[in-house]
N, C-alpha and C positions, 0 to 999 in steps of 0.2 A: 737480458732480452726484454724486461719490460721498456728500457728505453729505446730499443730498436721499433718495438712495437708500437709506442708512443709516435715515433716519426713515420711510420708507414701509415698511420690512421690521421697524420696531421694534414693530407691533402685529399680530396678537396674540402675546405671547410665550408658547409652549407651556409648561405648567406651573406657571406664576407666578401667573396670574390665578385664584386658588382658588376665590373666589365670586362672586356675581352682583353684589354692590356693588363689588368691586376691578375686574371686567370693565367694568359700568358706566361707571365714573370713567374709567378708561383709553381706552376707547372715545369717550366725550366730548371729552377731550383730543385725541385723535388726529384726530376728525373736524374739530376747529376748526384743527388744524394743517394738515390737507387743505386746507381752505377757503382758509387763507392761502397755503398754497402755490402752488394753482391759479390765485390771483389775480396772482401773481408774473410780470413780463414773460418770464421764462427759462423758465417751465413749459412753455410749448407747444412749445419747440424741442426740450426735453430730453425730451418724453413718449415720442417713437417707441424711444429708447434705453431709458428707465426701464421702459416696457411689458413688454420682452423680459427683464428681471430679477426680474419679479414672477409668482407662482403665482396664479390666480385663485381657486383653491380655499383657499389658505391666507391671502393676502394679499387678499383680496375687497374691503375697503373701500378700501385704497390704489389697487387694479387699476381698481375703478369710476370714480374720479376722474380716473386718466390715461386710461382709455378714452373716457370722455365727452369729455374735452379733443380726442382725436384724432378723435371722430366729427364734433364741431362746428366743427373747423377744416380747411381744404382743404390738399391737398398729401400726405396720407398715401395709398398705395395702396389702392383700394377693396376689392380682394381679401384683402389682409392684413387690413383693416378686419374685414370679413364673417366672416373667420376668428375674429378676436379675440372679435367679439361674440358668435359661437357657443359658444365654448369658455366665455365668462363666463356666459352666460345657462345654460348647462347643467351647472356646476360651483361655483356662488358659495356661500359660507356663508351661509345665511340669517339667523343671529345677526349676524353682523356688519352685514350689508345694512339691518338695523332702524335703525341710526344714519345711512344715507344716502338718505332717502328722496328729497328733492330730485333728487340726482345720478341715482337710479335712475329715476325718473320722466322725466327729461330724456333718459335713454339710452333709453328705450321710445318716446319720442314727438317727439323733434327731432333728425332728421327721422323720421318712422315707420318702424318695421321694414318695414312692408307696401311701403313706397317704395323699400326697398334690396334685398331679397330675392325671389325668386320666391314667388308667392302660398302654394303649399302648405308652403314651408320657413318662411315669415314666421309663418303661422298656429302650426305646430307648436313654434316657437321662443318665441313670446310665451306660448302655452299653458304651456310647461315653465317659463318664467321665472315666472310668477304662480302656479304650482303649487309651486315651490320656496321661494317666500316665504310661501305659504298651502296647505299640503299638504290642508287641510280643504277648501279652496274655499268656505268658509262667508261670505266678505266680498266683496260687491260693489264693484268699484272702476269709476273713471272709463274704465279701459282695456277693461272687459269688453263692453260693448255694441258699442263699436268692433270690437272683435275678432271677436265673433259676428257681427256684420253684413258684415264682410269675408268670413269663412268661408262665410257662406250664399252671398253674391253670387258668390263665385269658385268654388264648389262644392267646399270642401275643408272638408267636415263632419267627416269622421272624425277629423283630428287634434284638433279642439276639442272632442270628446265627453267628452274627461278633465274640462272644466272645467263644460260644461253639463249634465252629468249631476249633478254636485254639487248640494247644497241650500243655498241662500243664506239666511242668517237674520241676517244684520248688514248695515248701510248705513251709508255716512259720515255723521257728524252725527246719529247716532240719540240720543234721550234717555238719560242715564245712561250716555254712552259714556266719561267722564272715567274715565282709568285711574291708579291711584295706584302700581302695580307698576313696577318696574324693566324697562327693554326688554330687558336682558341675561337676564331670568328666562324660562328655558326652558320653564316651565310657563304663560307668558303666552300667551293665546290671539291668534290673528291680529287680532282685532277691538281688541287693545290697543294694537297698533303701526301697523296698516294704517289710518291716519286722515288727515285734512285737516290737521290740526296738524304732523304728522309730514311731510308733503308727498308721501305716497304716492299720494294722490288728490284729486281735485276734488270738491267738493260735487255731489251729485246729485239733481236734482229728480224729481218723480212720474213725469213724462213718460220719461225715462230709464230708470227701473226697470221701467215697464210695456212699453216698447220693448224691453229686454232680454229679460223673458218672451216677448214675441211672437216675436222672433227665435229663441228656443230652441224654440218651439212649431213654427217654419217649418222648422227644421232637422230636428227629429224628423219632422215630417210627410215630409221629403224622403226620409228613411230608412224610412218606414212604421213607425215605432216608436209605434204609436197610443196606448198608455196613457202614455208620457212626453209626447208632444203635448198630449194631453187635460189632464195635470196642468199643465203650463207655461200653457195656455190658461185654465185656470180660476184659476190665480193672477192672471191678468190682471184678468178680469171680475168677481173678488171683490175686489180691491184695494180697502182701506176709503178711504172718501170722506166728507165732511161735507155734500157736496151733495145733496139729496133730491129734485132734480129734472132732473138731468142725468148724462150720462156722457160719457167723453172718445171722440174717434174711434177711438183705439187699443183702446179696451174693446169698442167697436159692431163693429171689425174681428175682434178676437178671438172675440166671441161666435159669429159668423158660421162662423168656421172650427171653434169649439169643438163645435158642434152636428153638422156634418157629421163631425169626427172622431170623435165620440160614437157615431154611427151604426155607423162603421168598426169601432170598438172592441167594441161590445156589441149592436149590432141594434136599440137602443131610442133613444128621443128622451131626451136627457140633461135631468135635473132641476136647475135652479139651486140650488146650496147655500143654506142659510140664513143664511150669512153675507155673502151678496151684498148690497153696499149697495142702499139704497132707491132711490136716483135711478138706478142701474145698472138695476136690476130694471125699473124703470118703462120706462127707453128701450129696454130689450131686448125688453120685452113689445111695444113698438110696432115698431121698426126690424128686430127678429128675427123678426117674424110669418111672412115667407115661408119661412124656414127651420123654424121650428117647425112650420108646416104640413106642410112636405115630411118632416119627421121624423115626424110622427104617421101620414102616410100611408104611409111606409116601415114603421113597426111594426105598424099596427092595421088598415089597409084592404087593398085589392085592388091587383094590379099595374097595372090600368088607372088608379085613383085616383092612384097613385103616379106614373105615367107623365104624367098630366094636371097634377099638381103642378108638376113642372119643367120640362114644355112650356109650362105656361102663363105662365112667366117667360122674358122675351126672351132671345136670345143675348146681346144689349147689357147687360143686368142682370148676368148671369154673368161678362162680360167686364170690366165695371167693378168689380165684387165682387172680383175676381181668385181666383175659387174654381172657375174651368172644370175644372182638372185633379182637384180634390177631388169635384166632382159626379160627374165620370166614373167615377171610383172607387168613389163611393156607389152609383150606378146598377149597376155591374159587380158589387157585394157584394149587391145586393137578392135574389138568388137564392140566393148563397151563403148568406146567413143564413136564407133558408126551408129549405135542406138542413141547415144545423146544427140549427135548432130541431125537427127531425124526431128528434134524439137524445132528446128529452125523452119521445117516444112509442114509440119502436121501438128495438130492441137491433139488429134488422138489418131492410133492407127492399130490397126488389127495384129495380134501376134504372129498371125501366119505372115502378113506383109513383113513384119521384122525379120521373121525367121528367113524369107528368101532374098531380102535386101540386104542382109549384113552376113558376114563370114568369120568364122573362127581365125584368129591369128594364128593357131598352131596347125590347123589343118587346111587352111584356105579354101574351106567350104562351109556352106551353111549348116547349122545345125539339124539333127536329124528330125526332131519333133518338136512340136508347138509347147511341149511340156518343158523341153529342155530350155526353151526361150522364157518360158514363165519362170522358171526356177531363175535363170539369170537375170531377169529384169527385176523380179523381187528382191534378189540378193543387192542389187544396184540401189533400190529404193530404201533397204535396211540398212545400208552403209551411208546414206546420206549423199552417194554420187547423183542419183537421180530425183528430181522431184516430179511425182506423179503418183499414180495408182493403177493397178490392173483390175479391169472391170468385166464381171461376167454378167452380161444380160439377163435379166429375168426371163427374158422372151425366148432364151435358149440360143441366141445368136453367138457368133464368134467372139471369143474373148479378146479386149481391145487393151492398149495402154493409153492412158489420158494423161497428157502432160500439164503440169501446172507451173505458173509464174515462179514460185518459191520466195516471193516478195510480199509475205503477209504482213498487213498494216499493223505496226506497233500499237500497243494500248499506251495510254496516258503515263501510266505508271512506269512500263519498260521504257518509254522514251527519256523521261525523267532520271531514271536510274543510269541510263547510258550517258545522258549528258552530264550528270555530276560525276561519273567515272573519267568521263574524258576532260573535265575541268580539274579533276585532282590529278591526272596525269600531266596535264600541262603545267600546273603549279608546281610539281616535283621536279620538271625539267628546268624550271626557271634558272637556277644556279648554272648549270650546264650549258644552256644556251648564252648567258652572260659571258661564261669563260670563253666559249666558242667566239664569240663576236670579239672579244679582247685579243684573242689570238690571232684571228683573220686580220684585224685591222693593224696589226703590227708585222704581219707577214708580206714581205715585199713582192712575193710571186704572186699572192692573192690581189695585193693592189695593182699591179701590174695588168692582172686579167681583168679587174674592175674596169681599170682606164681603157683597155681596149674594147671591152663589151660596150663602154659609153660612146667610144668613137665610132664603133659598129652602128649603135642605134642612131645616132646623127647622122652618120652618112645614109642610112635606110630612110631616114625621113626627108633628106635632102634629094632623096631619089623616088620620092612618093610613097615610100612607107612599105615597098614591096617586101614579099616575105622570101625572096629568093636567095641563093647562097646557103651557108650553114646554119641550118635551122637549129642546131645544138649549141650553138654559142662557144663551141671550143675549136673550131677549125683551125684558127691561126694562133693559137696558144698552145704553149708547153703545158699542157695540162698535168703532164707527170710532175712537173715541178710543184704542184700544190700539195703533194704528199711525198714524194720521193725525198728522201734524205732527212724526215721529220723523226725518224728513228735513229739513235746513236747507233754506231757501229754498222 
């Protein structure tokens, strides 16, 4: 066992591996050695003693192989295993683990950590592990959807926020994803090593990608983070497709929630982005008509019309659509948005005027008393929905709502702090941006789009630089080609 232990701690040797190439060669040799050792009959019996001699932060690759053996065999005490798993996933050296994709994937999934730990701990641990591997959170893996679904179903959304608030820009199997740089290169973006070829993830199909964003939207809805929910759902309904006649069931479900969340977010019926695929747009126009009509009534018609719209659809409809809770919130926010819109006309307005000029979305009638209005307005202020204050004049006059701009000047210290935070985020995104640029410049569909853009600009200049025509810049291009097919399978 002493000989085996000496082999396990032989990598990495501090200060000796001076450059990326030396590190890469040493890591490859060590990985082959670990694969050979772990297939030896003595390995499993030695694993409990070996792991006690290894530091998961220093000997991460060796620790990974030993720990995977302990996890996949019976006999090792469960409490000890859970402690070792927790220690490893919160301290491993991500550079080393780039060479152990297959073992790392098994450690996450066979058996699943969700089946070993309490739900809250499992969500936090998997989130921590994925972010240690990819701090940018820019690569979607086959573990993300399962994790977010589990977090949503067990109501453990808080721990997974660190992942679902990140922007996914890379998918396994993307075109142009071939990497020529060494795995040891610290400047290598996560998309360069979190690949199917390196066994860190399985291939993803379009359904899994759509489901991930839908689940993100549901998590944000649960937290009432309307802007984030709206953005996540919009990613689903605008997902590129070559099908000009149809949309998936997931896209239809996302559209209904997108409309309702849009009302909560802005008080207006949201408009489909110009990048929405033709097939999806056609389906939403038909399948989503009840939601669009409701949104139009919310924004432009009377309270009676709004009430008639949602009551005209049976309770069974809302139950089957799984939008009962969202509908209740929309009804509740109907009068709130009426109050908010008064700020465009008044700087201050009496509570009695608010009472007579706004109606409840539930009854389609004004509230009965000024006290009810005051309670509603103060609740909006406390929730951060409304910027203002309720004033009771010392003279004994009627109470009124004074709107405020909500745009308080930042102190120099706050401004500096925000600028530093922004600079740090931009710096962290550097490798991701470079990788994206490299892939786009090798993507024939993107190059085709650029050429057409340049041609349109030149044509516009020759015509006097008018702004007519397709202002989106996508009118004559098969924009679906820019993403459709980037995912293998």
